[in-house]
Residue frames as a rotation matrix with the C-alpha (Angstrom) as fourth column:
UNK 1
-0.821 0.571 -0.011 38.99
-0.569 -0.820 -0.055 -4.70
-0.040 -0.039 0.998 4.35
UNK 2
-0.713 0.547 -0.438 36.76
0.160 0.735 0.659 -7.80
0.683 0.400 -0.612 4.26
UNK 3
-0.592 0.501 -0.632 35.07
0.797 0.243 -0.553 -7.28
-0.123 -0.831 -0.543 7.64
UNK 4
-0.479 0.463 -0.745 33.81
-0.024 -0.856 -0.517 -3.70
-0.877 -0.230 0.421 7.17
UNK 5
-0.820 0.173 -0.546 33.08
-0.568 -0.126 0.813 -4.43
0.072 0.977 0.201 3.49
UNK 6
-0.674 0.577 -0.462 30.83
0.364 0.803 0.473 -7.37
0.643 0.151 -0.751 4.35
UNK 7
-0.568 0.472 -0.674 29.32
0.657 -0.233 -0.717 -5.40
-0.495 -0.850 -0.178 7.23
UNK 8
-0.686 0.287 -0.668 28.33
-0.477 -0.872 0.115 -2.72
-0.549 0.397 0.735 4.72
UNK 9
-0.749 0.401 -0.527 26.74
-0.353 0.432 0.830 -5.36
0.561 0.808 -0.182 2.48
UNK 10
-0.650 0.516 -0.558 24.86
0.727 0.637 -0.257 -6.78
0.223 -0.572 -0.789 5.47
UNK 11
-0.594 0.425 -0.683 23.50
0.196 -0.747 -0.635 -3.34
-0.780 -0.511 0.360 6.26
UNK 12
-0.728 0.341 -0.595 22.28
-0.685 -0.374 0.625 -3.06
-0.009 0.862 0.506 2.66
UNK 13
-0.713 0.452 -0.536 20.55
0.187 0.860 0.476 -6.42
0.676 0.239 -0.697 2.97
UNK 14
-0.636 0.457 -0.621 18.90
0.718 0.057 -0.694 -5.28
-0.282 -0.888 -0.364 6.20
UNK 15
-0.589 0.403 -0.701 17.48
-0.326 -0.912 -0.251 -2.29
-0.740 0.081 0.668 4.29
UNK 16
0.396 0.855 0.336 15.78
-0.065 0.391 -0.918 -4.63
-0.916 0.341 0.211 1.81
UNK 17
0.208 -0.398 -0.894 18.35
-0.958 -0.268 -0.104 -4.63
-0.199 0.877 -0.437 -1.00
UNK 18
0.751 0.002 0.660 18.92
0.051 0.997 -0.062 -7.80
-0.658 0.080 0.749 -3.00
UNK 19
-0.305 -0.939 -0.160 22.10
-0.282 -0.072 0.957 -8.73
-0.910 0.337 -0.243 -4.83
UNK 20
0.865 0.501 -0.026 21.90
-0.157 0.220 -0.963 -8.90
-0.477 0.837 0.269 -8.62
UNK 21
0.328 -0.765 0.554 24.37
0.792 0.543 0.280 -10.31
-0.515 0.346 0.784 -11.10
UNK 22
0.949 -0.109 -0.295 26.78
-0.226 -0.890 -0.396 -7.76
-0.219 0.443 -0.869 -12.55
UNK 23
0.576 -0.801 0.163 30.13
0.728 0.413 -0.547 -7.66
0.371 0.433 0.821 -14.32
UNK 24
-0.257 -0.865 0.431 33.01
0.500 -0.501 -0.706 -5.95
0.827 0.034 0.561 -12.53
UNK 25
-0.682 0.048 0.730 31.06
-0.546 -0.697 -0.464 -4.81
0.486 -0.715 0.502 -9.47
UNK 26
-0.772 0.532 -0.348 28.65
0.635 0.622 -0.458 -5.82
-0.028 -0.574 -0.818 -6.71
UNK 27
-0.725 0.592 0.353 25.14
-0.321 -0.743 0.587 -4.48
0.610 0.312 0.728 -7.30
UNK 28
-0.771 0.530 -0.353 22.27
0.598 0.414 -0.686 -4.32
-0.217 -0.740 -0.636 -4.84
UNK 29
-0.777 0.552 0.302 18.78
-0.084 -0.567 0.820 -3.28
0.624 0.612 0.487 -5.91
UNK 30
-0.673 0.690 -0.269 15.57
0.514 0.174 -0.840 -2.34
-0.533 -0.703 -0.471 -4.12
UNK 31
-0.771 0.487 0.410 12.34
0.225 -0.395 0.891 -1.49
0.596 0.779 0.195 -5.89
UNK 32
-0.742 0.590 -0.317 9.60
0.194 -0.265 -0.945 0.57
-0.641 -0.763 0.082 -4.31
UNK 33
0.197 0.944 0.265 6.20
0.622 0.089 -0.778 1.59
-0.758 0.318 -0.569 -5.63
UNK 34
0.967 0.244 -0.066 7.50
0.128 -0.695 -0.707 4.60
-0.219 0.676 -0.704 -7.55
UNK 35
0.517 -0.844 -0.146 11.29
-0.856 -0.509 -0.088 4.29
0.000 0.170 -0.985 -7.44
UNK 36
0.841 -0.435 -0.322 14.17
0.367 0.896 -0.250 1.95
0.397 0.092 0.913 -8.09
UNK 37
0.712 -0.639 0.293 17.19
-0.687 -0.546 0.479 2.26
-0.146 -0.542 -0.828 -5.79
UNK 38
0.845 -0.479 -0.238 20.59
0.320 0.810 -0.491 0.73
0.428 0.339 0.838 -6.37
UNK 39
0.613 -0.784 0.094 23.96
-0.560 -0.348 0.751 0.54
-0.557 -0.513 -0.653 -4.63
UNK 40
0.868 -0.454 -0.202 27.06
0.118 0.583 -0.804 -0.52
0.483 0.674 0.560 -6.54
UNK 41
0.674 -0.720 0.166 30.44
-0.382 -0.148 0.912 -1.38
-0.632 -0.678 -0.375 -5.00
UNK 42
0.883 -0.443 -0.153 33.51
-0.020 0.290 -0.957 -1.59
0.468 0.848 0.247 -7.23
UNK 43
0.663 -0.726 -0.182 36.90
0.506 0.256 0.824 -2.81
-0.551 -0.639 0.537 -6.04
UNK 44
0.824 -0.537 -0.182 39.88
-0.546 -0.665 -0.510 -0.59
0.153 0.520 -0.841 -6.88
UNK 45
0.805 -0.522 0.283 42.89
0.364 0.810 0.460 -2.78
-0.469 -0.268 0.841 -7.60
UNK 46
0.546 -0.733 -0.405 46.55
-0.830 -0.541 -0.139 -2.29
-0.117 0.412 -0.904 -8.42
UNK 47
0.826 -0.359 -0.435 49.09
0.106 0.856 -0.506 -4.65
0.554 0.372 0.745 -9.86
UNK 48
0.606 -0.663 0.439 51.91
-0.731 -0.247 0.637 -5.53
-0.314 -0.707 -0.634 -7.44
UNK 49
0.540 -0.525 -0.658 55.10
-0.262 0.638 -0.724 -7.51
0.800 0.563 0.207 -7.95
UNK 50
0.644 -0.499 0.580 57.12
-0.542 0.237 0.806 -9.74
-0.540 -0.833 -0.118 -5.64
UNK 51
-0.426 -0.807 0.410 60.15
-0.010 0.457 0.889 -10.59
-0.905 0.374 -0.203 -7.69
UNK 52
-0.962 0.081 -0.260 58.73
-0.262 -0.007 0.965 -11.92
0.076 0.997 0.028 -10.94
UNK 53
-0.574 0.808 -0.131 55.39
0.819 0.568 -0.086 -12.83
0.005 -0.157 -0.988 -9.38
UNK 54
-0.875 0.359 0.325 52.59
-0.247 -0.908 0.338 -10.47
0.416 0.215 0.884 -10.29
UNK 55
-0.514 0.771 -0.377 49.36
0.856 0.487 -0.171 -10.17
0.051 -0.411 -0.910 -8.31
UNK 56
-0.269 0.547 0.793 46.39
0.139 -0.793 0.593 -7.84
0.953 0.269 0.137 -7.97
UNK 57
-0.747 -0.038 -0.663 45.82
0.664 0.004 -0.748 -6.08
0.031 -0.999 0.022 -4.65
UNK 58
0.313 0.899 0.306 42.59
0.740 -0.433 0.515 -4.40
0.595 0.065 -0.801 -3.59
UNK 59
-0.748 -0.658 -0.092 43.45
0.599 -0.608 -0.522 -0.88
0.287 -0.445 0.848 -2.40
UNK 60
-0.803 0.540 -0.252 39.95
-0.241 -0.681 -0.692 0.44
-0.545 -0.495 0.677 -1.87
UNK 61
-0.399 0.765 0.506 36.44
0.871 0.489 -0.053 0.58
-0.288 0.419 -0.861 -3.22
UNK 62
-0.946 0.313 0.083 34.09
-0.262 -0.890 0.374 2.96
0.191 0.332 0.924 -4.98
UNK 63
-0.567 0.820 -0.071 30.56
0.671 0.411 -0.617 3.12
-0.477 -0.397 -0.784 -3.63
UNK 64
-0.945 0.326 -0.035 27.75
-0.276 -0.733 0.622 4.54
0.177 0.597 0.782 -5.74
UNK 65
-0.520 0.848 0.102 24.01
0.557 0.427 -0.713 4.78
-0.648 -0.314 -0.694 -5.28
UNK 66
-0.954 0.293 0.063 21.32
-0.118 -0.561 0.820 5.76
0.275 0.775 0.569 -7.78
UNK 67
-0.477 0.876 -0.077 17.64
0.374 0.123 -0.919 6.60
-0.796 -0.467 -0.386 -7.35
UNK 68
-0.571 0.344 0.746 15.11
0.769 -0.094 0.632 7.02
0.288 0.934 -0.211 -10.14
UNK 69
-0.474 0.415 -0.777 13.17
0.276 -0.768 -0.578 10.27
-0.836 -0.489 0.249 -10.37
UNK 70
0.387 0.661 0.643 10.71
0.878 -0.051 -0.476 12.02
-0.282 0.749 -0.600 -12.66
UNK 71
0.579 -0.220 -0.785 12.85
-0.060 -0.972 0.229 15.19
-0.813 -0.086 -0.576 -12.64
UNK 72
0.615 -0.356 0.704 14.29
0.788 0.240 -0.567 16.03
0.033 0.903 0.428 -16.05
UNK 73
0.931 -0.345 0.122 17.35
-0.349 -0.937 0.014 18.11
0.109 -0.056 -0.992 -15.31
UNK 74
0.397 -0.880 -0.260 21.12
0.589 0.462 -0.663 18.16
0.704 0.110 0.702 -14.86
UNK 75
0.808 -0.179 0.561 22.89
-0.513 -0.683 0.520 19.13
0.290 -0.708 -0.644 -11.67
UNK 76
0.310 -0.800 -0.514 26.46
0.486 0.598 -0.637 18.44
0.817 -0.052 0.574 -10.58
UNK 77
0.794 -0.060 0.605 27.55
-0.512 -0.603 0.611 19.07
0.329 -0.795 -0.510 -6.98
UNK 78
0.493 -0.719 -0.490 31.12
0.568 0.693 -0.444 18.30
0.659 -0.060 0.750 -5.91
UNK 79
0.629 -0.415 -0.658 33.70
0.562 -0.343 0.753 19.29
-0.538 -0.843 0.018 -3.33
UNK 80
0.859 -0.304 -0.412 36.04
-0.445 -0.842 -0.306 22.13
-0.254 0.447 -0.858 -4.35
UNK 81
-0.088 -0.990 0.114 39.07
-0.815 0.137 0.563 19.80
-0.573 -0.043 -0.818 -4.23
UNK 82
0.775 0.461 0.432 37.67
-0.144 0.795 -0.589 17.33
-0.615 0.394 0.683 -6.78
UNK 83
-0.323 -0.870 0.373 40.29
0.220 0.314 0.923 15.53
-0.920 0.380 0.090 -8.85
UNK 84
-0.551 0.007 0.834 40.42
0.831 0.098 0.548 16.48
-0.078 0.995 -0.060 -12.55
UNK 85
0.094 0.672 -0.735 38.81
0.541 -0.654 -0.529 19.81
-0.836 -0.348 -0.425 -11.67
UNK 86
-0.404 -0.306 -0.862 40.39
-0.413 -0.780 0.471 21.74
-0.816 0.546 0.188 -14.55
UNK 87
-1.000 0.016 0.009 39.42
0.016 0.503 0.864 19.12
0.009 0.864 -0.504 -17.12
UNK 88
-0.372 0.925 -0.075 35.87
0.913 0.350 -0.209 18.85
-0.167 -0.146 -0.975 -15.83
UNK 89
-0.033 0.319 -0.947 35.53
0.190 -0.928 -0.320 22.64
-0.981 -0.191 -0.030 -15.85
UNK 90
-0.739 -0.307 -0.600 36.56
-0.489 -0.368 0.791 22.78
-0.463 0.878 0.122 -19.50
UNK 91
-0.899 0.433 0.067 34.15
0.393 0.731 0.558 20.00
0.193 0.528 -0.827 -20.42
UNK 92
-0.176 0.874 -0.453 31.31
0.831 -0.115 -0.545 21.63
-0.528 -0.472 -0.706 -18.53
UNK 93
-0.147 0.077 -0.986 31.87
-0.194 -0.980 -0.048 24.97
-0.970 0.184 0.159 -20.23
UNK 94
-0.944 -0.221 -0.245 32.17
-0.285 0.176 0.942 23.29
-0.165 0.959 -0.229 -23.61
UNK 95
-0.663 0.748 -0.029 28.76
0.688 0.625 0.370 21.73
0.295 0.225 -0.929 -23.01
UNK 96
-0.495 0.432 0.754 27.38
-0.136 -0.895 0.424 25.15
0.858 0.107 0.502 -21.97
UNK 97
0.265 0.490 -0.831 26.72
0.823 0.333 0.459 24.19
0.502 -0.806 -0.315 -18.39
UNK 98
0.347 -0.037 0.937 26.52
-0.215 -0.976 0.041 27.07
0.913 -0.215 -0.346 -15.95
UNK 99
-0.533 -0.543 -0.649 28.65
0.591 0.311 -0.745 27.28
0.606 -0.780 0.155 -12.80
UNK 100
0.464 0.831 0.307 26.26
0.229 -0.447 0.864 28.29
0.855 -0.331 -0.398 -10.03
UNK 101
0.926 -0.244 0.288 28.61
-0.351 -0.273 0.896 27.97
-0.140 -0.930 -0.339 -7.05
UNK 102
0.375 -0.868 -0.326 32.42
-0.431 0.148 -0.890 27.80
0.820 0.474 -0.319 -7.05
UNK 103
0.699 -0.035 -0.715 32.65
0.507 0.728 0.461 26.36
0.504 -0.684 0.526 -3.54
UNK 104
-0.112 -0.795 0.597 34.82
-0.030 -0.597 -0.801 29.23
0.993 -0.107 0.043 -2.33
UNK 105
-0.489 -0.153 -0.859 35.75
0.803 0.305 -0.512 29.13
0.340 -0.940 -0.027 1.33
UNK 106
-0.858 0.185 -0.479 33.40
0.196 -0.745 -0.638 31.24
-0.475 -0.641 0.602 3.38
UNK 107
-0.783 0.603 -0.152 30.63
-0.414 -0.323 0.851 31.04
0.464 0.730 0.503 0.81
UNK 108
-0.090 0.854 0.513 27.04
-0.985 -0.001 -0.171 30.25
-0.146 -0.521 0.841 1.68
UNK 109
0.910 0.346 0.230 27.29
-0.297 0.928 -0.223 26.83
-0.290 0.135 0.947 0.00
UNK 110
0.161 -0.987 -0.010 30.86
-0.757 -0.130 0.641 25.39
-0.634 -0.096 -0.768 0.16
UNK 111
-0.083 -0.154 0.985 30.45
0.394 0.902 0.174 23.08
-0.915 0.402 -0.014 -2.85
UNK 112
-0.839 -0.233 -0.491 30.84
-0.353 -0.453 0.818 23.46
-0.413 0.860 0.298 -6.58
UNK 113
-0.014 0.922 0.387 27.58
0.288 0.374 -0.881 23.42
-0.957 0.099 -0.271 -8.52
UNK 114
-0.912 -0.156 -0.379 27.01
-0.320 -0.306 0.897 23.19
-0.256 0.939 0.229 -12.28
UNK 115
-0.175 0.900 0.399 23.70
0.330 0.435 -0.837 22.94
-0.928 -0.015 -0.373 -14.10
UNK 116
-0.612 0.091 0.786 22.04
0.785 -0.048 0.617 23.27
0.094 0.995 -0.042 -17.50
UNK 117
0.315 0.799 0.513 19.58
0.508 -0.598 0.620 25.73
0.802 0.065 -0.594 -15.89
UNK 118
-0.630 -0.776 0.031 21.51
0.411 -0.367 -0.835 28.26
0.659 -0.513 0.550 -13.84
UNK 119
-0.481 0.482 0.732 18.64
-0.670 -0.741 0.047 30.29
0.565 -0.468 0.679 -12.33
UNK 120
0.611 0.728 -0.311 16.81
-0.385 0.617 0.687 27.12
0.692 -0.300 0.657 -11.30
UNK 121
0.206 -0.616 -0.761 19.94
0.632 0.677 -0.377 25.62
0.747 -0.403 0.528 -9.71
UNK 122
-0.751 -0.480 0.454 20.63
0.035 -0.715 -0.698 28.88
0.659 -0.508 0.554 -7.87
UNK 123
-0.067 0.824 0.562 17.09
-0.854 -0.338 0.395 28.93
0.516 -0.454 0.727 -6.48
UNK 124
0.596 0.294 -0.747 17.32
-0.046 0.941 0.334 25.22
0.801 -0.165 0.575 -5.67
UNK 125
-0.148 -0.748 -0.647 20.44
0.709 0.375 -0.596 25.40
0.689 -0.547 0.475 -3.50
UNK 126
-0.693 -0.002 0.721 19.00
-0.354 -0.870 -0.343 28.47
0.627 -0.493 0.602 -1.77
UNK 127
0.450 0.892 -0.035 16.31
-0.473 0.272 0.838 26.21
0.757 -0.361 0.545 -0.30
UNK 128
-0.024 -0.517 0.856 17.33
-1.000 0.004 -0.025 25.23
0.009 -0.856 -0.517 3.23
UNK 129
0.609 0.314 0.729 16.06
-0.424 0.905 -0.035 21.65
-0.670 -0.287 0.684 2.94
UNK 130
0.962 -0.274 -0.014 17.88
0.111 0.437 -0.893 21.02
0.250 0.857 0.451 -0.33
UNK 131
0.292 -0.905 0.311 21.07
-0.624 -0.426 -0.655 22.62
0.725 -0.003 -0.689 0.92
UNK 132
0.137 -0.190 0.972 20.97
-0.936 0.296 0.189 20.54
-0.324 -0.936 -0.137 4.08
UNK 133
0.827 0.240 0.508 20.43
-0.114 0.957 -0.266 17.28
-0.551 0.162 0.819 2.17
UNK 134
0.813 -0.581 -0.024 23.21
0.016 0.064 -0.998 18.00
0.582 0.811 0.061 -0.33
UNK 135
0.115 -0.786 0.607 25.57
-0.869 -0.375 -0.322 18.94
0.481 -0.491 -0.726 2.50
UNK 136
0.413 0.107 0.905 24.70
-0.691 0.684 0.234 15.70
-0.594 -0.721 0.356 4.27
UNK 137
0.965 -0.018 0.261 25.47
0.173 0.793 -0.584 13.63
-0.196 0.609 0.769 1.16
UNK 138
0.618 -0.767 0.171 28.69
-0.086 -0.282 -0.956 15.49
0.781 0.576 -0.240 0.36
UNK 139
-0.037 -0.638 0.769 29.93
-0.940 -0.238 -0.244 15.07
0.339 -0.732 -0.591 3.92
UNK 140
0.858 0.432 0.279 28.88
-0.502 0.821 0.271 11.42
-0.112 -0.372 0.921 4.29
UNK 141
0.783 -0.580 0.227 31.99
0.503 0.804 0.318 9.44
-0.367 -0.135 0.921 5.21
UNK 142
0.868 -0.410 0.280 34.13
-0.009 -0.578 -0.816 12.32
0.497 0.706 -0.505 3.97
UNK 143
0.544 -0.829 -0.128 37.89
0.277 0.034 0.960 11.99
-0.792 -0.558 0.248 4.46
UNK 144
0.029 -0.598 -0.801 40.81
-0.740 -0.552 0.385 13.20
-0.672 0.582 -0.459 2.30
UNK 145
-0.869 -0.441 -0.222 40.61
-0.455 0.540 0.708 11.42
-0.192 0.716 -0.671 -1.04
UNK 146
-0.498 0.727 0.472 37.00
0.353 0.668 -0.655 10.26
-0.792 -0.159 -0.590 -0.73
UNK 147
-0.981 -0.017 -0.194 35.89
-0.159 -0.510 0.845 12.66
-0.113 0.860 0.498 -3.51
UNK 148
-0.383 0.905 0.185 32.12
0.617 0.400 -0.678 12.50
-0.688 -0.146 -0.711 -2.87
UNK 149
-0.969 0.118 -0.218 29.86
-0.238 -0.688 0.686 13.81
-0.070 0.716 0.694 -5.62
UNK 150
-0.225 0.953 0.201 26.17
0.323 0.268 -0.908 14.19
-0.919 -0.139 -0.368 -6.42
UNK 151
-0.988 -0.041 -0.151 24.59
-0.130 -0.323 0.937 14.27
-0.087 0.945 0.314 -9.87
UNK 152
0.086 0.985 0.148 21.13
-0.068 0.154 -0.986 14.70
-0.994 0.075 0.080 -11.28
UNK 153
-0.983 -0.182 -0.002 20.75
-0.026 0.130 0.991 13.25
-0.180 0.975 -0.133 -14.75
UNK 154
-0.339 0.916 -0.216 17.39
-0.898 -0.246 0.366 13.25
0.282 0.318 0.905 -16.54
UNK 155
0.516 0.706 -0.486 15.47
-0.499 0.708 0.499 10.61
0.696 -0.015 0.717 -14.59
UNK 156
0.521 -0.402 -0.753 18.27
0.610 0.792 -0.001 9.60
0.597 -0.459 0.658 -12.20
UNK 157
0.754 -0.407 0.516 19.97
-0.632 -0.662 0.403 10.85
0.177 -0.630 -0.756 -9.03
UNK 158
0.602 -0.629 -0.491 23.49
0.419 0.773 -0.476 9.57
0.680 0.081 0.729 -8.39
UNK 159
0.738 -0.483 0.471 25.86
-0.674 -0.512 0.533 9.81
-0.016 -0.711 -0.703 -5.41
UNK 160
0.768 -0.520 -0.373 29.34
0.354 0.831 -0.430 8.30
0.534 0.198 0.822 -5.27
UNK 161
0.668 -0.615 0.418 32.54
-0.744 -0.546 0.386 8.30
-0.009 -0.569 -0.822 -3.19
UNK 162
0.029 -0.765 -0.643 35.89
-0.313 0.604 -0.733 6.54
0.949 0.223 -0.222 -2.86
UNK 163
0.916 0.145 0.373 36.44
-0.400 0.288 0.870 4.24
0.019 -0.947 0.322 0.12
UNK 164
0.296 -0.922 -0.251 40.12
-0.572 0.039 -0.819 3.78
0.765 0.386 -0.516 0.93
UNK 165
-0.779 -0.623 0.071 40.26
-0.395 0.399 -0.828 2.11
0.488 -0.673 -0.557 4.32
UNK 166
-0.507 0.578 -0.640 38.34
0.716 0.696 0.061 0.05
0.481 -0.427 -0.766 6.86
UNK 167
-0.632 0.239 -0.737 37.64
0.499 -0.603 -0.623 3.21
-0.593 -0.761 0.262 8.83
UNK 168
-0.857 0.321 -0.403 36.17
-0.503 -0.694 0.516 4.82
-0.114 0.645 0.756 5.70
UNK 169
-0.575 0.664 -0.478 33.77
0.050 0.612 0.790 1.91
0.817 0.430 -0.385 5.24
UNK 170
-0.509 0.364 -0.780 32.77
0.859 0.278 -0.430 2.09
0.061 -0.889 -0.454 8.89
UNK 171
-0.813 0.160 -0.559 31.85
0.042 -0.943 -0.330 5.75
-0.580 -0.292 0.760 8.42
UNK 172
-0.822 0.507 -0.261 29.46
-0.406 -0.199 0.892 5.07
0.400 0.839 0.369 5.54
UNK 173
-0.659 0.696 0.285 25.83
-0.043 0.344 -0.938 4.65
-0.751 -0.630 -0.197 6.56
UNK 174
-0.919 0.290 0.266 23.66
0.334 0.219 0.917 3.29
0.208 0.932 -0.298 3.72
UNK 175
-0.045 0.958 -0.283 20.51
0.995 0.016 -0.102 4.20
-0.093 -0.286 -0.954 5.64
UNK 176
0.052 0.011 -0.999 21.51
0.269 -0.963 0.004 7.88
-0.962 -0.269 -0.053 5.82
UNK 177
-0.875 -0.423 -0.235 22.55
-0.122 -0.277 0.953 7.90
-0.468 0.863 0.190 2.16
UNK 178
-0.693 0.668 0.271 19.30
0.674 0.465 0.574 6.29
0.258 0.581 -0.772 1.03
UNK 179
0.141 0.796 -0.589 17.12
0.904 -0.345 -0.251 8.56
-0.403 -0.497 -0.769 3.17
UNK 180
-0.201 -0.293 -0.935 18.89
0.016 -0.955 0.296 11.70
-0.979 0.044 0.197 1.92
UNK 181
-0.983 -0.180 0.014 18.64
0.005 0.047 0.999 10.58
-0.181 0.982 -0.046 -1.72
UNK 182
-0.403 0.907 0.121 14.92
0.894 0.362 0.265 9.82
0.197 0.215 -0.956 -1.40
UNK 183
0.228 0.457 -0.859 14.28
0.663 -0.719 -0.207 13.15
-0.713 -0.523 -0.468 0.30
UNK 184
-0.563 -0.504 -0.655 16.24
-0.152 -0.716 0.682 14.96
-0.812 0.483 0.326 -2.44
UNK 185
-0.884 0.293 0.363 14.24
0.457 0.386 0.802 13.17
0.095 0.875 -0.475 -5.12
UNK 186
0.079 0.973 -0.216 11.05
0.993 -0.097 -0.072 14.50
-0.091 -0.209 -0.974 -3.54
UNK 187
0.093 -0.118 -0.989 12.47
0.285 -0.948 0.140 18.03
-0.954 -0.295 -0.055 -3.25
UNK 188
-0.845 -0.487 -0.222 13.57
-0.087 -0.284 0.955 18.04
-0.528 0.826 0.197 -6.90
UNK 189
-0.660 0.664 0.350 10.22
0.715 0.413 0.564 16.73
0.230 0.623 -0.748 -8.11
UNK 190
0.299 0.770 -0.564 8.45
0.878 -0.453 -0.154 19.46
-0.374 -0.449 -0.811 -6.15
UNK 191
0.546 -0.218 -0.809 10.72
-0.228 -0.968 0.107 22.11
-0.806 0.126 -0.578 -7.70
UNK 192
0.427 -0.363 0.828 11.63
0.762 0.637 -0.114 20.93
-0.486 0.680 0.549 -11.24
UNK 193
-0.656 -0.740 -0.151 13.89
0.500 -0.575 0.648 22.84
-0.566 0.349 0.747 -13.63
UNK 194
0.118 0.641 -0.759 12.34
-0.314 -0.700 -0.641 25.67
-0.942 0.314 0.119 -15.60
UNK 195
0.193 -0.179 -0.965 14.09
-0.977 0.056 -0.206 24.29
0.091 0.982 -0.164 -18.68
UNK 196
0.783 0.117 0.611 13.75
-0.278 0.944 0.175 20.48
-0.557 -0.307 0.772 -18.86
UNK 197
-0.200 -0.852 -0.483 16.68
-0.973 0.115 0.199 18.40
-0.114 0.510 -0.852 -20.06
UNK 198
0.824 0.550 0.132 16.20
-0.513 0.825 -0.238 15.04
-0.240 0.128 0.962 -21.75
UNK 199
0.110 -0.765 0.634 18.49
0.046 0.641 0.766 12.09
-0.993 -0.055 0.105 -22.33
UNK 200
-0.076 -0.225 -0.971 20.17
-0.944 -0.298 0.143 12.21
-0.322 0.928 -0.190 -25.70
UNK 201
0.794 0.348 -0.499 19.99
-0.540 0.780 -0.316 9.26
0.279 0.520 0.807 -28.06
UNK 202
-0.045 -0.903 -0.427 23.57
-0.268 0.423 -0.866 8.38
0.962 0.075 -0.261 -27.17
UNK 203
-0.610 -0.127 0.782 22.80
-0.783 -0.058 -0.620 8.51
0.124 -0.990 -0.064 -23.45
UNK 204
0.449 0.846 0.289 19.87
-0.852 0.502 -0.146 6.18
-0.268 -0.180 0.946 -23.91
UNK 205
0.660 -0.296 -0.690 22.11
-0.276 0.759 -0.590 3.78
0.699 0.580 0.419 -25.81
UNK 206
-0.415 -0.904 0.098 24.83
-0.379 0.074 -0.922 4.03
0.827 -0.420 -0.374 -23.15
UNK 207
-0.229 0.411 0.883 22.31
-0.964 0.031 -0.265 3.35
-0.136 -0.911 0.389 -20.40
UNK 208
0.836 0.547 -0.038 21.33
-0.542 0.816 -0.202 0.12
-0.080 0.189 0.979 -22.13
UNK 209
0.691 -0.692 -0.207 25.00
0.469 0.648 -0.600 -0.71
0.550 0.317 0.773 -22.77
UNK 210
0.977 -0.214 0.017 26.90
-0.155 -0.646 0.747 0.63
-0.149 -0.732 -0.664 -19.71
UNK 211
0.372 -0.898 0.234 30.19
0.646 0.432 0.630 -1.01
-0.667 -0.083 0.741 -20.73
UNK 212
0.474 -0.158 0.866 30.35
0.743 -0.456 -0.490 1.62
0.473 0.876 -0.099 -23.44
UNK 213
0.913 -0.131 0.387 31.24
-0.288 -0.878 0.382 4.15
0.289 -0.460 -0.840 -20.75
UNK 214
0.629 -0.730 0.268 34.08
0.070 0.397 0.915 1.91
-0.774 -0.557 0.301 -19.65
UNK 215
0.262 -0.508 0.821 35.37
0.956 0.252 -0.149 1.82
-0.131 0.824 0.551 -23.23
UNK 216
0.706 0.050 0.706 35.10
0.259 -0.946 -0.193 5.61
0.659 0.319 -0.681 -23.32
UNK 217
0.928 -0.330 0.174 36.97
-0.288 -0.336 0.897 5.82
-0.238 -0.882 -0.406 -20.03
UNK 218
0.329 -0.844 0.423 39.84
0.459 0.534 0.710 3.64
-0.826 -0.040 0.563 -21.23
UNK 219
0.380 -0.151 0.913 39.85
0.914 -0.090 -0.395 5.26
0.142 0.984 0.104 -24.65
UNK 220
0.903 -0.015 0.430 40.51
-0.027 -0.999 0.022 8.65
0.430 -0.031 -0.902 -23.11
UNK 221
0.105 -0.975 -0.198 43.72
0.261 0.219 -0.940 7.27
0.960 0.047 0.277 -21.63
UNK 222
0.497 0.117 0.860 42.90
-0.662 -0.590 0.463 8.12
0.561 -0.799 -0.215 -18.04
UNK 223
0.986 -0.164 -0.023 44.27
0.144 0.785 0.603 4.83
-0.081 -0.598 0.798 -16.76
UNK 224
0.316 -0.922 0.221 47.63
0.765 0.110 -0.635 5.70
0.561 0.370 0.740 -18.28
UNK 225
0.009 -0.263 0.965 47.56
-0.257 -0.933 -0.252 8.85
0.966 -0.246 -0.076 -16.15
UNK 226
-0.877 -0.451 -0.166 47.43
-0.002 0.349 -0.937 6.71
0.481 -0.821 -0.307 -13.03
UNK 227
-0.407 0.808 0.425 43.71
-0.910 -0.322 -0.259 6.94
-0.073 -0.493 0.867 -12.38
UNK 228
-0.926 0.108 0.361 41.97
0.044 0.983 -0.180 3.75
-0.374 -0.151 -0.915 -11.35
UNK 229
-0.635 0.768 0.086 38.70
0.325 0.164 0.931 2.60
0.701 0.619 -0.354 -12.88
UNK 230
-0.894 0.263 -0.363 36.22
0.255 -0.368 -0.894 4.79
-0.369 -0.892 0.262 -11.07
UNK 231
-0.125 0.934 0.336 32.47
0.983 0.070 0.172 5.12
0.137 0.351 -0.926 -11.40
UNK 232
0.342 0.196 -0.919 32.89
0.507 -0.862 0.005 8.59
-0.791 -0.468 -0.394 -9.97
UNK 233
-0.569 -0.626 -0.533 35.19
-0.153 -0.556 0.817 9.67
-0.808 0.547 0.221 -12.82
UNK 234
-0.825 0.336 0.454 32.99
0.563 0.418 0.713 7.90
0.050 0.844 -0.534 -15.36
UNK 235
0.168 0.947 -0.274 30.01
0.953 -0.227 -0.202 9.74
-0.253 -0.227 -0.940 -13.90
UNK 236
0.066 -0.239 -0.969 31.77
0.105 -0.964 0.245 13.07
-0.992 -0.117 -0.038 -14.26
UNK 237
-0.885 -0.449 -0.127 32.69
-0.099 -0.085 0.991 12.33
-0.456 0.890 0.031 -17.86
UNK 238
-0.548 0.754 0.362 29.22
0.834 0.458 0.309 11.09
0.067 0.471 -0.880 -18.65
UNK 239
0.290 0.665 -0.688 27.67
0.699 -0.638 -0.322 14.23
-0.654 -0.387 -0.650 -17.19
UNK 240
-0.057 -0.418 -0.907 29.96
-0.222 -0.880 0.420 16.44
-0.973 0.226 -0.043 -19.26
UNK 241
-0.855 -0.471 -0.220 30.24
-0.320 0.144 0.936 14.44
-0.409 0.871 -0.274 -22.48
UNK 242
-0.833 0.517 0.195 26.92
0.548 0.723 0.422 12.68
0.077 0.458 -0.885 -22.87
UNK 243
-0.489 0.662 -0.568 24.66
0.090 -0.609 -0.788 15.66
-0.867 -0.437 0.238 -22.40
């Protein structure tokens, strides 16, 4: 997967992103007058054996992008077939998040939507521009298993997806992702939640110490269930647990 992977990185560089040092992933940052944008690429690896020889094989990647925003709210938009759906539903309800759309086939908006402010989220996804941008992000490079998702945290927009093959990487267009995220940031700032949501003290601490989320991830035993280290899963847990 080296060729399409490096091609993707070259396209990021062409958009003005610069590589920054990071542990466990490749990070690329671009700062504008009012926003900070970031792409992160994490290799998904499995342990293989040939006789008694053990080695690590890259079986895919996780791509994530974040954009800063002044919007203080929480919104989760995912495909109906998201992994861990039952667990995430329980966590969302426990945290008193409201399900705005169940993503039922034939519905006006075929994605699952949760928010801390149900009426606001319902009005938000009823806006044609917002619906179009979310649909574009959730369909970007979509293939079985890609599990794309979009989140709004207080002050941050986040999109992520699994990349399992060379063809998957070829489908991803960082320019389209960036443009859609920037446009969404503007839409959200023009139509903020009625009820603001702020980062908790623990969230602020976790943002300064991101490896804490990794410890949380491993502590919950998800790796033992066969799930690879995934920023997407961590993002889901963070949205549900760190509210």
